[in-house]
Structure formats: structure tokens, C-alpha cells
C-alpha positions in Angstrom: -51.3 -21.4 -16.8 -52.4 -18.1 -15.1 -50.9 -17.2 -11.8 -53.3 -17.5 -8.9 -55.0 -14.4 -7.8 -55.1 -13.9 -4.1 -57.8 -12.0 -2.3 -55.1 -9.5 -1.1 -53.9 -8.9 -4.7 -57.5 -8.5 -5.9 -58.2 -6.0 -3.1 -55.0 -4.0 -4.0 -56.0 -3.9 -7.7 -59.5 -2.8 -6.9 -58.2 -0.1 -4.6 -55.9 1.2 -7.3 -58.6 1.1 -10.0 -61.2 2.9 -7.8 -58.7 5.6 -6.9 -57.6 6.2 -10.5 -61.3 6.4 -11.5 -61.5 9.5 -9.1 -58.9 11.5 -11.0 -60.7 14.3 -12.8 -60.4 14.8 -16.6 -57.6 17.2 -17.4 -55.7 16.3 -14.2 -52.9 13.9 -13.5 -51.4 12.2 -10.4 -48.4 10.0 -9.7 -48.0 6.3 -9.1 -46.7 7.1 -5.7 -49.6 9.3 -4.8 -52.1 6.6 -5.8 -50.1 4.3 -3.5 -50.4 6.8 -0.7 -54.1 7.2 -1.2 -54.7 3.5 -0.9 -52.5 3.4 2.2 -49.7 1.4 0.5 -47.1 4.2 0.1 -44.3 1.7 -0.5 -46.1 0.1 -3.5 -45.9 2.7 -6.2 -44.3 0.2 -8.6 -47.2 -2.2 -8.0 -49.6 0.6 -8.9 -47.9 0.7 -12.2 -48.2 -3.1 -12.6 -51.9 -3.0 -11.8 -52.4 -0.4 -14.5 -50.3 -2.4 -16.9 -52.5 -5.4 -16.4 -55.6 -3.3 -16.7 -54.7 -2.2 -20.2 -54.6 -5.8 -21.2 -57.7 -7.0 -19.3 -60.3 -8.1 -21.8 -63.7 -6.3 -21.3 -66.7 -8.7 -21.2 -65.6 -11.7 -23.2 -64.5 -15.2 -22.5 -60.8 -14.6 -22.4 -60.0 -14.3 -18.7 -56.2 -14.9 -19.0 -54.9 -11.4 -18.4 -53.8 -9.8 -15.2 -56.1 -9.7 -12.2 -59.1 -11.1 -14.1 -57.4 -14.5 -14.5 -59.1 -17.6 -13.1 -57.0 -20.1 -11.2 -57.3 -23.1 -8.9 -57.3 -20.7 -5.9 -60.5 -19.1 -7.1 -62.1 -22.0 -8.9 -65.3 -21.6 -6.9 -65.8 -18.2 -8.5 -68.1 -18.1 -11.5 -66.6 -17.1 -14.8 -69.0 -14.2 -14.9 -67.3 -12.7 -11.9 -64.1 -12.3 -14.0 -66.1 -10.7 -16.8 -67.9 -8.4 -14.3 -64.5 -7.3 -13.0 -63.3 -6.6 -16.5 -66.5 -4.7 -17.3 -66.0 -2.5 -14.2 -62.2 -2.1 -14.5 -60.8 -1.9 -18.0 -58.7 0.4 -20.1 -61.7 2.6 -20.9 -63.4 2.7 -17.5 -60.1 3.4 -15.5 -58.2 6.4 -16.8 -54.8 4.9 -16.6 -53.4 7.7 -18.8 -53.8 10.2 -15.9 -51.1 8.5 -13.8 -47.5 9.6 -14.5 -44.1 9.4 -12.9 -43.2 11.6 -9.9 -40.9 13.8 -12.0 -43.9 14.7 -14.3 -42.9 12.4 -17.1 -44.9 9.8 -18.9 -43.3 6.6 -17.7 -41.3 4.7 -20.3 -43.1 1.9 -22.0 -43.8 0.7 -25.5 -43.8 3.6 -27.9 -47.4 3.1 -28.9 -48.6 3.3 -25.3 -46.6 6.5 -24.6 -48.1 8.0 -27.7 -51.6 6.9 -26.7 -51.2 8.3 -23.2 -49.9 11.7 -24.6 -52.9 11.9 -27.0 -55.5 11.1 -24.4 -54.0 13.7 -22.0 -53.9 16.3 -24.7 -57.5 15.5 -25.6 -58.4 16.4 -22.0 -56.5 19.7 -22.3 -53.3 18.7 -20.5 -50.2 20.3 -22.0 -47.7 17.5 -22.6 -44.4 19.0 -23.4 -42.2 17.1 -25.9 -39.1 19.2 -26.0 -36.2 17.2 -27.5 -33.7 19.3 -25.6 -35.2 18.6 -22.2 -37.2 15.8 -20.7 -39.6 14.4 -23.3 -43.4 13.9 -22.6 -43.4 16.1 -19.5 -46.4 17.5 -17.7 -46.4 20.4 -15.2 -47.5 18.8 -12.0 -48.1 22.2 -10.4 -50.6 23.1 -13.1 -52.2 19.7 -13.8 -51.5 17.7 -10.6 -54.3 16.1 -8.6 -53.0 15.4 -5.0 -55.8 15.1 -2.5 -54.8 14.1 1.0 -55.3 10.4 1.8 -58.0 11.2 4.4 -60.0 13.5 2.0 -63.2 12.0 0.8 -63.9 14.3 -2.2 -62.0 14.1 -5.5 -60.9 17.7 -5.9 
């Protein structure tokens, strides 16, 4: 059975996804910076969890069992189409999860295939992902590619 989705959790996920959607192609930011931008600076790990669930959220089909799109008794009054609308708006293609990395400039450790996919997507956008076996693998120069607007800034540059 899916875990109930609270309004607070849904609002957090939406804030994360909308913020990540603002990151320009060819730029990256950190989990912690996303947390600061949504005024939850202590929740950088939860930003990572939101993005993890996003990658598994099914876009526009009847399977609503993944992550924040899951139906539950707490939101039984919601129509099934609401969950599909959520997944249409926020999914692994509409939210550029690959543009969010660790504070030290590394692609966060996860399943090998996901790390490869993140590296490939960033390289396709022109980001230099270093893979030096003698130093830190899968590292991105945050000075060159970082996107760090102040939380009060409205524009996405």
C-alpha cells in the first residue's frame, strides 16, 4: 500500500520540481541550493528524495504507485486524473533532475546506470563532466557551470 501523501509533502515536492525546472540547460546547482531557494535550507537530503521519486513517477498512465503521485486514503477525494496531471507536469523529462549535483561538484552516488545517464545528459548540454580515475570521479566545475541565484531573485539567471 502506498504511503499517504500529505499536503505539506506535496507542496515540498512541487516547490522542488518547479525550482529545478528553472535551472538553465548547461548549468548545474546543488541539492542544498535548491533547498535554500525553496526556503527549506535544512532539507537538502529531502530534495534528493524528491528527485529520486520523480525519476520513477509514471507519466500519464494508470500506475499511480510511485512517489508523490501515489493515491492514498488521505487523498481519496482527489480524482485519479489529478495524479496523472501531476505526473504529466513533473516527470523525469519535464524536470531536469540531472542538473542537480552534490555540494562538492560530484554527481551523487546512485545506481551506476543513473550516474551514467546523468553524466550523458549533462555532457549533451555542454557541461564538462570530469571522470579522472586519479581524482574525484564525475566532477563538475561549479565555478564554471554553477547556477546559484539568491533565494529572493525572481529571474532564473
